[in-house]
C-alpha positions as CSV (number, residue, x, y, z in Angstrom):
1,X,-66.5,61.4,32.7
2,X,-64.4,58.9,34.5
3,X,-64.9,55.2,34.5
4,X,-66.9,53.9,37.5
5,X,-65.1,51.6,39.8
6,X,-66.9,48.3,39.9
7,X,-66.4,45.4,42.2
8,X,-66.1,41.8,41.0
9,X,-69.8,41.1,41.5
10,X,-70.9,44.0,39.3
11,X,-68.4,43.1,36.6
12,X,-69.7,39.5,36.6
13,X,-73.3,40.9,36.2
14,X,-72.1,43.0,33.4
15,X,-70.7,40.0,31.6
16,X,-73.9,38.1,32.1
17,X,-75.9,41.0,30.9
18,X,-74.0,41.0,27.6
19,X,-74.2,37.3,27.1
20,X,-77.9,37.4,28.0
21,X,-78.6,40.0,25.4
22,X,-79.5,42.8,27.7
23,X,-81.3,45.7,25.9
24,X,-80.1,49.2,26.5
25,X,-83.2,51.5,26.5
26,X,-83.2,55.1,25.7
27,X,-85.9,56.0,28.2
28,X,-83.5,57.3,30.9
29,X,-82.9,53.8,32.4
30,X,-79.5,53.0,33.6
31,X,-77.5,50.0,32.4
32,X,-75.8,48.4,35.3
33,X,-73.3,46.7,33.0
34,X,-71.8,50.0,31.8
35,X,-68.4,51.1,33.1
36,X,-68.7,54.5,31.5
37,X,-69.0,56.8,34.6
38,X,-70.2,59.8,32.7
39,X,-73.1,57.9,31.2
40,X,-74.7,57.9,34.7
41,X,-74.7,61.7,34.9
42,X,-77.6,63.9,33.8
43,X,-77.4,64.9,30.2
44,X,-76.2,68.5,29.7
45,X,-78.7,71.0,28.5
46,X,-76.4,72.1,25.6
47,X,-76.0,68.6,24.2
48,X,-79.7,67.8,24.6
49,X,-80.9,71.0,23.0
50,X,-78.5,70.5,20.0
51,X,-80.2,67.2,19.1
52,X,-82.7,67.5,16.2
53,X,-85.5,65.0,16.7
54,X,-87.6,66.1,13.6
55,X,-90.2,63.4,13.1
56,X,-88.4,60.7,15.1
57,X,-90.7,58.5,17.1
58,X,-91.4,55.0,18.1
59,X,-89.3,52.0,18.9
60,X,-85.8,51.8,17.4
61,X,-84.2,48.4,17.6
62,X,-80.4,48.0,17.0
63,X,-77.8,45.5,18.0
64,X,-74.2,44.4,17.5
65,X,-70.8,45.5,18.7
66,X,-70.2,45.2,22.4
67,X,-67.0,47.3,21.9
68,X,-69.1,50.4,21.5
69,X,-71.5,49.7,24.3
70,X,-70.1,52.2,26.7
71,X,-70.2,54.9,24.0
72,X,-73.8,54.0,23.2
73,X,-74.6,54.3,27.0
74,X,-73.4,57.9,26.9
75,X,-75.1,58.8,23.6
76,X,-78.4,57.2,24.5
77,X,-78.8,59.3,27.7
78,X,-78.3,62.5,25.8
79,X,-80.6,61.4,22.9
80,X,-83.3,60.3,25.3
81,X,-83.4,63.7,27.0
82,X,-84.1,65.4,23.7
83,X,-86.2,62.9,21.7
84,X,-88.7,61.6,24.3
85,X,-90.9,60.0,21.6
86,X,-88.1,57.5,20.7
87,X,-87.3,54.4,22.6
88,X,-83.9,53.1,21.4
89,X,-83.0,49.5,22.4
90,X,-79.4,48.6,21.6
91,X,-78.5,45.0,22.3
92,X,-74.7,44.4,22.6
93,X,-74.7,40.9,21.2
94,X,-71.4,41.2,19.3
95,X,-70.6,42.3,15.8
96,X,-71.3,39.0,14.1
97,X,-74.8,38.6,15.7
98,X,-75.5,42.3,15.0
99,X,-74.8,42.0,11.3
100,X,-76.9,38.8,11.1
101,X,-79.8,40.5,12.8
102,X,-79.7,43.5,10.5
103,X,-79.5,41.4,7.3
104,X,-82.4,39.4,8.6
105,X,-84.5,42.6,8.9
106,X,-84.7,42.4,12.7
107,X,-83.1,45.8,13.4
108,X,-82.9,49.3,12.0
109,X,-79.1,49.5,12.2
110,X,-76.2,47.4,13.4
111,X,-72.9,48.1,15.1
112,X,-69.9,46.2,13.8
113,X,-66.2,46.4,14.5
114,X,-65.5,45.0,11.1
115,X,-66.6,46.3,7.7
116,X,-69.2,44.4,5.8
117,X,-67.9,41.6,3.5
118,X,-68.9,41.7,-0.2
119,X,-71.3,38.7,0.3
120,X,-73.0,40.6,3.2
121,X,-73.5,43.7,1.0
122,X,-75.0,41.5,-1.7
123,X,-77.4,39.9,0.9
124,X,-78.5,43.3,2.1
125,X,-80.6,43.8,-1.0
126,X,-83.2,41.7,0.8
127,X,-83.6,44.4,3.5
128,X,-82.7,47.5,1.6
129,X,-85.6,48.0,-0.8
130,X,-85.6,49.8,-4.1
131,X,-82.1,48.9,-5.1
132,X,-80.4,50.0,-1.8
133,X,-77.5,48.3,-0.1
134,X,-75.9,48.2,3.3
135,X,-73.1,50.6,4.0
136,X,-70.5,51.1,6.7
137,X,-70.3,54.4,8.6
138,X,-67.3,54.7,10.9
139,X,-68.5,56.2,14.2
140,X,-66.4,55.1,17.1
141,X,-62.6,54.5,17.3
142,X,-60.5,53.2,20.1
143,X,-57.5,51.2,21.2
144,X,-57.7,47.5,21.8
145,X,-55.9,47.2,25.1
146,X,-53.8,44.1,25.9
147,X,-54.6,43.7,29.6
148,X,-52.3,41.7,31.8
149,X,-52.2,40.5,35.4
150,X,-48.6,39.6,36.4
151,X,-47.9,39.9,40.1
152,X,-45.0,42.4,40.8
153,X,-45.1,43.8,37.2
154,X,-46.6,47.2,36.8
155,X,-45.5,48.0,33.2
156,X,-44.9,45.7,30.3
157,X,-43.7,46.2,26.7
158,X,-44.5,43.7,24.0
159,X,-44.0,43.6,20.3
160,X,-46.3,42.0,17.7
161,X,-44.2,38.8,17.3
162,X,-44.2,38.2,21.1
163,X,-47.9,38.8,21.4
164,X,-48.6,36.4,18.5
165,X,-46.5,33.7,20.2
166,X,-48.2,34.2,23.5
167,X,-51.7,33.8,22.0
168,X,-50.5,31.0,19.8
169,X,-49.1,29.0,22.7
170,X,-45.5,29.3,21.7
171,X,-44.5,31.4,24.8
172,X,-45.8,29.8,28.0
173,X,-44.0,31.5,30.9
174,X,-43.8,35.2,31.9
175,X,-40.1,35.0,32.3
176,X,-39.5,33.8,28.7
177,X,-36.4,35.3,27.2
178,X,-38.4,37.1,24.4
179,X,-40.4,38.9,27.0
180,X,-37.4,39.6,29.2
181,X,-35.5,41.1,26.2
182,X,-38.3,43.7,25.8
183,X,-38.5,44.5,29.5
184,X,-34.9,44.8,30.7
185,X,-34.7,45.2,34.5
186,X,-38.3,43.9,35.1
187,X,-38.7,41.2,37.7
188,X,-40.7,38.7,35.6
189,X,-41.9,35.7,37.5
190,X,-41.6,32.0,36.6
191,X,-45.4,32.0,36.2
192,X,-47.6,30.3,33.6
193,X,-49.2,32.6,31.0
194,X,-53.0,32.3,31.0
195,X,-54.1,33.6,27.6
196,X,-57.8,34.4,27.2
197,X,-59.7,35.0,23.9
198,X,-63.4,35.6,23.0
199,X,-65.7,32.6,22.9
200,X,-68.2,34.5,20.7
201,X,-67.8,35.9,17.2
202,X,-66.4,39.3,17.7
203,X,-65.2,42.3,15.7
204,X,-62.7,42.9,18.4
205,X,-61.1,39.5,17.7
206,X,-61.2,40.3,14.0
207,X,-59.3,43.5,14.5
208,X,-56.9,42.0,17.0
209,X,-55.9,39.2,14.6
210,X,-55.8,41.6,11.7
211,X,-53.1,43.5,13.6
212,X,-51.1,40.2,14.2
213,X,-51.5,39.1,10.5
214,X,-50.2,42.5,9.3
215,X,-47.3,42.7,11.7
216,X,-46.3,39.2,12.7
217,X,-47.6,36.9,9.9
218,X,-44.9,34.2,10.4
219,X,-45.9,33.9,14.0
220,X,-49.6,34.1,13.4
221,X,-50.5,31.7,10.5
222,X,-54.2,32.2,10.5
223,X,-56.7,33.8,8.1
224,X,-58.4,36.0,10.8
225,X,-62.0,36.8,11.1
226,X,-64.6,37.3,13.9
227,X,-64.1,33.7,15.2
228,X,-61.0,32.8,17.2
229,X,-58.8,30.4,15.2
230,X,-55.7,29.6,17.2
231,X,-55.5,26.5,19.2
232,X,-55.3,26.4,23.0
233,X,-55.8,29.2,25.5
234,X,-59.0,29.8,27.4
235,X,-62.2,31.7,26.4
236,X,-64.8,34.0,27.9
237,X,-67.9,35.7,26.6
238,X,-67.6,39.4,25.5
239,X,-65.1,42.0,26.4
240,X,-66.5,42.3,29.9
241,X,-65.9,38.5,30.4
242,X,-62.3,38.8,29.3
243,X,-61.7,41.8,31.5
244,X,-63.1,39.8,34.4
245,X,-60.7,36.9,33.8
246,X,-57.7,39.2,33.6
247,X,-58.6,40.9,36.8
248,X,-59.1,37.7,38.8
249,X,-56.5,35.4,37.3
250,X,-52.8,35.6,38.1
251,X,-50.7,35.3,34.9
252,X,-53.6,36.3,32.7
253,X,-53.4,38.3,29.5
254,X,-56.2,39.2,27.0
255,X,-57.5,41.8,24.6
256,X,-60.5,44.2,25.0
257,X,-61.4,47.8,24.4
258,X,-59.7,50.3,26.6
259,X,-63.0,51.2,28.2
260,X,-63.1,47.7,29.8
261,X,-59.6,48.1,31.4
262,X,-61.1,49.3,34.7
263,X,-60.5,48.5,38.3
264,X,-56.7,48.7,38.0
265,X,-56.2,46.4,35.0
266,X,-52.8,47.2,33.6
267,X,-52.2,47.4,29.8
268,X,-49.3,46.6,27.5
269,X,-47.2,49.2,25.7
270,X,-46.7,48.3,22.1
271,X,-43.3,48.3,20.4
272,X,-43.8,49.9,17.0
273,X,-41.6,51.6,14.4
274,X,-41.3,54.7,16.6
275,X,-38.5,55.4,19.0
276,X,-40.6,54.6,22.1
277,X,-43.4,52.1,22.7
278,X,-46.9,53.4,22.3
279,X,-49.3,53.4,25.2
280,X,-53.0,52.4,24.9
281,X,-54.6,55.8,25.1
282,X,-57.5,57.5,23.3
283,X,-55.1,60.2,22.0
284,X,-52.7,57.6,20.6
285,X,-55.5,55.7,19.0
286,X,-56.7,58.9,17.3
287,X,-53.1,59.4,15.9
288,X,-53.3,55.9,14.4
289,X,-56.8,56.3,12.9
290,X,-55.7,59.6,11.3
291,X,-53.5,57.5,9.1
292,X,-56.4,55.3,7.8
293,X,-57.6,55.4,4.2
294,X,-61.1,55.1,2.9
295,X,-61.5,51.9,0.9
296,X,-65.3,51.8,0.6
297,X,-66.9,52.9,-2.7
298,X,-69.9,55.1,-3.2
299,X,-71.4,56.0,0.1
300,X,-69.6,53.2,1.9
301,X,-67.0,54.5,4.3
302,X,-65.0,51.3,5.2
303,X,-61.5,52.2,6.4
304,X,-58.1,50.5,6.1
305,X,-55.9,51.1,9.1
306,X,-52.1,51.5,9.1
307,X,-50.8,48.8,11.5
308,X,-47.1,49.8,11.1
309,X,-46.9,53.5,12.1
310,X,-43.6,55.3,12.7
311,X,-45.2,58.4,14.3
312,X,-44.3,58.7,17.9
313,X,-47.2,57.7,20.2
314,X,-49.4,56.2,17.4
315,X,-51.1,53.1,18.9
316,X,-51.8,50.8,16.0
317,X,-53.8,48.1,17.7
318,X,-57.0,50.0,17.2
319,X,-60.4,49.3,15.9
320,X,-63.2,51.3,14.3
321,X,-66.8,50.5,15.0
322,X,-69.2,51.1,12.1
323,X,-72.9,51.7,12.2
324,X,-74.5,49.7,9.4
325,X,-77.5,51.0,7.6
326,X,-79.1,51.0,4.2
327,X,-78.0,53.8,1.9
328,X,-81.6,53.8,0.6
329,X,-84.6,51.6,1.2
330,X,-84.6,51.9,5.0
331,X,-88.0,51.2,6.6
332,X,-90.2,54.3,6.5
333,X,-91.4,53.9,10.1
334,X,-87.8,53.9,11.6
335,X,-85.9,56.1,9.1
336,X,-86.6,59.5,11.0
337,X,-85.3,58.0,14.3
338,X,-82.3,56.4,12.6
339,X,-81.3,59.6,10.9
340,X,-81.8,61.7,14.1
341,X,-79.8,59.4,16.3
342,X,-76.9,58.9,13.8
343,X,-76.8,62.6,13.0
344,X,-76.4,63.3,16.7
345,X,-73.6,60.7,17.4
346,X,-71.7,61.9,14.3
347,X,-72.0,65.5,15.4
348,X,-69.3,67.4,17.3
349,X,-71.3,67.1,20.5
350,X,-71.7,63.3,20.0
351,X,-68.1,62.8,19.2
352,X,-66.9,64.9,22.1
353,X,-68.5,62.4,24.5
354,X,-66.2,59.7,23.2
355,X,-62.9,60.8,24.8
356,X,-64.2,60.8,28.3
357,X,-65.7,57.4,27.7
358,X,-62.3,56.1,26.7
359,X,-63.0,56.0,23.0
360,X,-61.3,57.9,20.1
361,X,-63.4,60.3,18.0
362,X,-63.3,59.8,14.3
363,X,-60.9,62.2,12.6
364,X,-62.7,65.3,11.3
365,X,-61.9,64.8,7.6
366,X,-63.5,61.3,7.7
367,X,-66.4,62.4,10.0
368,X,-67.5,65.2,7.7
369,X,-68.1,62.7,4.9
370,X,-70.0,60.5,7.4
371,X,-72.4,63.4,8.2
372,X,-73.0,64.0,4.5
373,X,-73.9,60.4,4.0
374,X,-76.3,60.3,7.0
375,X,-78.1,63.3,5.6
376,X,-78.7,61.5,2.3
377,X,-80.1,58.3,3.8
378,X,-83.6,57.4,2.5
């Protein structure tokens, strides 16, 4: 699958769809906000036939991470072809809103680019009956691309400190000496930097700032979290909104999932501990995720990423999207559909779709544990 080329009008509609809480329906309908080209193709017979529907039926409501939206697009088309008695509505409202909806009992599962906080796990006892609790299941990986629009500049290398200073308002021009030192020979213009960040609470923001805190703490004196904390800059709704601003604004720079870096948006190469800068690719994100460790306890699979890799090519500015469900105490009327869908997306077929959609599959040693946990949901 290759990303569809979208004109500016379509990208604007995509951003409005996200901010307007557009539902993605697994009845074979097409989401015009998607940029995942393969999601518009007919499901393959082999993938559809491998999906086990069991007793899955009815409406399945879910919401959350917009980062995984293009992956959900691809998965839903395959799932809908096999499980015709299920109507899955995924609302890409953002990680913060998705967790809130799940904890409020409004959805069967949530997507979040940040693992649950202890207080959120404690709150989940209200929706996970019989002593159950909410758990994190890592399902989608991928690089957070730093997209830029600098006329005359086709490639750009930045290190964590320089990125932190740009988004903290300490570097204001593209020909700043710090940027020039990392890009010898580049013709950097005397152009104002237009830094854009998310206006909504976002797991992408949380992961982007976690990276800066871990690698450039002295230049990024903030606590982090889903809400943007630095002063200054400009904002836009959702990853689609940020990508739109980068595309149309000379001097712009922002952060969003690689799947949104469409229509010729250029992305930054990161200077790491390796000999050469790391490019924002699916393969390089997988290398970084392979170095993650499981920090969750029990059935929880929350991960801790290594933001300072020395392996050549490992791209550390990476996020993992979790599907959040109850380990036990899920609603009886939606549990079969939840298990069927999650079993499929954690399967080899489901994970294989991620690469073409510009996402990174979860490493096999982690994913095998995710599959075991899904099978035990009750």
